[in-house]
N, C-alpha and C positions, 0 to 999 in steps of 0.2 A: 858547320852550324855551330854560335856562339852562343851558350848559355849565359842568360841575361837574370833569371833566378830560379833556385830550388826550396822547392816548399816541404815538409813534410807532416802530415796528420795519421790521425789516427782514427777512424768511424764505429761508432759503434750504430749497432741497429737489435732494435728491443719490437717484438711484432704479438699479438697476441691474435688468428686467425680462430675463421669457422665458415669449415667449406660443407655440409651437409651435416654428415653424424662426428666428422673430424674438426676437434677441438686443442688447437694448442698454443702455447707459451713459450719464442726463445730467444735465443740473444748471442751475436757473431758481432765480433772483433775482428776490426784489416784493420792494415796498414798500407797507406800509398806517398809516393812521389810524383808531387806534379815541378816537371821544370817547362821553364817556359822561354824561348829562343826568338822572340819576340817577330816583327813581321816578314808573312810568308813573300822570298823575295818573289815568285813570279806571280804571287797576287798583293799588293802590298797594303787590301785593304782588311789581309786577314792573320790573325797571330798564329805559332805556332806554339801545339806542348806538348809534351811528352807527359803521359799519367803511368808510372809502374803500380802494380796491386804484388807488394810483396806476403802479403798474409793472409788468410780468411781464413776467422777459427771461433764453430758451433762451442758459447761455451755455456750453455743453457737452453735443455730442449727437457719436456717430459716423456716424448711419443718418442720410442724408437727409430720408428718411418720416418719423422723431420731429421734425426743424424744420418738417415741415411739419406732422405731426398736432397740436401743439405750439402753432403759430400761429393755429391753426382755431384749436384749443379755445379760445386766447386772446380768440379775436376773438367767438366766443360768448360767453365769460366777462365780457366787456365792460360787456354789461348786468348785469350785480351788481357794477359796479363802485361803483356806493351803495347800504348796505343799511342800511336803520334799525328795529332788531330790539329785541324785548324779550323780555326774558328771565328766568328766573322761579330760585330761589334755588337748587336742585337744579341748575342749568347747560343747561336745556333752554330752547329757544325758543318762545317762547310767541305770537308777533307780528312781519308781515311791514308797517309803516307807510307805506312806500313801494314798492306792489304798482302803481299805477296808474304811476310813475314806470318802473319796469323794465321793461313792456307796452309802454310808450308808447317804449322806446330797441328793444326785440323787432321792434315796428310797424317802426320804422323798418330794424334789421334788415336781417327780413328780406323787405322791398321790394327791397333788393341783393341778398339772395344767390337770388330770383328772375328778377334781370334775370342775374345770371351764368352760371348752370346748375339753370334750377327743376327739371331731372330728377332728376340729383343732390342738389338740396337737396328736397327732397321729403319725404324720411323723416325727415331733423333735422326740419323745420319743424313737421311732423306730432307729431312727439316733442314739441319744444318748447313748442308749442300746446295742448296734452294739460296738461304739468309747470304750466303757467303758469294753467290754468285748473283743480288740484288744487293752494289755496295749501298744504296736511300732507306733499302730496308737496313739491313746491318746499321749505318747510320742511323738508323733512330731510333734502333735499338742500343745501344749506346748510350747514346742520352740518357733513356731511358733507367742506366745503372744508378743505383745509390750514390755513388760519387760524383756522376757529374748529373747528377738532377740536380746536388744539394749547388754545386757548381757553376751551375748555368742560371738558375731557377732569378734571380736578382741582378744578370750581368751586368747589365746595363742601367742600372739602377746609381744615382747622384745624389751628395751629401749635400742636396739643398734643399731642405723642410718644409720638401712640401709634398702630400697626398697624392698619388695618382690612381686613379679606376679605372681596369679593363678588362674586356669581356677575351677569353681564349679555351684552348680545350686544350686538355693532355691525358695522354693515358694511363689507365687507373693503376693503384696499386697494392691494386692484389695481383696483378701478374695474366690477367683474363687476355686484357690487351684491347679493350673499346677507349673509343673515346670521351673527355668526360666534359661536357660544357661548363667554365667555370666563370662567376664573377669576384672578380680580383681587387684587394686594396693595397698598394705600397705605400709604406710614410717612412723617410731619411728623414736621419737627425745625427748635426755633424758631433765629433766630439773632437776634443784636442787632440788625440791620439789618432784620429778618423774616422770614421762615422759608422750608425745603424741601420739596417734595413730593417723593418715590420712588415711584414704580408700576412693577409688573411682569407683565403678563399671560402666562397660555400657552391654552394652547385646551381647552374641558372637553370631558373627551371622555364626559359624559354628557348634555350638548347633541344638540337635533337642528340637522342642516343638510339644506337644499332639494337635497338628492343631482338631483334626478330634475328641476328648472329646471338647475341645474349642465348636466344635461351637455346640455339643451333649448341652452343661450348657449354652451357650448364645442361642444357637437360630441364631449366626452370621456367612457368609461361605468367606469373604471379611476382612483378616488381614493386619495390619500393624505395625506389635507390634515394641512396643518400651521398652527402660529401663536406668534409671542413676539414680547412687545413690552416693551423696555425704556426708561422717561421722567421727566423728571426737569422739575422748575417751583420758580422762585425769586421769590418774591411781598412785596412792601416792609413795611412795617408799615400803609400804606394799600389793601392785597390789591392795590395793581396789578401786573400780571405782569409781572417784566422781562427773565426768560430762559427759552428753555423749549427741549429738547431729547431727541429722539424719533426709535428704533429700529423695524424692524416690518418682522418675515419673515413669507412669509405663500411657502403653499405649495397647489395644488390636488393636482396628482402632477408629474412630472418636467419634465413642459411648462408646468405653467404655473407660473413661481416668482416672485415678489419677493423685493429688499432694499429699504427702505426709511428713507431719512435724514430725520428733517426739523431747522431748528436755528433758532429766530426770537429776537430780540435788539431787544431796547430800542435809537435808537439818539437 
């Protein structure tokens, strides 16, 4: 493969979360390298990228349990620290080319988990084994990570000074795993050095939400579901993503709510 470009980024994630009696605020900072390799030879309609996650640190937190949780999540996420992806023109991941490498990392980590605490690790291992044996589910999960969510969010927007409206479904940003029906607006603005895409999304009241699944996962029976996203993306004339900012508010009810702020900058 011949590398077409390489861009380095810093991603800052700030969150305020309430889930039942647990309330916390946290900040993480991570560094990433995204490399582009042009057309995928077997399927030229796809573009090849390699994403490398070099470091993610929890820089602020108030609840000690948050530190333990995020450190554990980062340890599991290490198996995905390098992703070789194929992406179509609509911004959908259509292939993961280094799945054997990821499975090899998981086999090593799985042995470590079993040595530390096999009983506590049993459910985690079972879920991860299932995910890695189901590539469509794995690709969907990778698409929903913070970096790829930003990179793919306005992937096919172009600088034509036009406002677009569309309806779509996205997975929630709280990590519960339900699909949120949204009404979205995209506005593009041409600049001398590139272009800016501004987006807003709100809950589509006519869309369907699987409340039975939410009840099973959360134990809640009464819902007052809300969602609002505001985001801005700056790209240069070669379509390279330079900056991205996103604010997301989500709520199931007064016991489950989240404010999330994502800031991505090229470095």
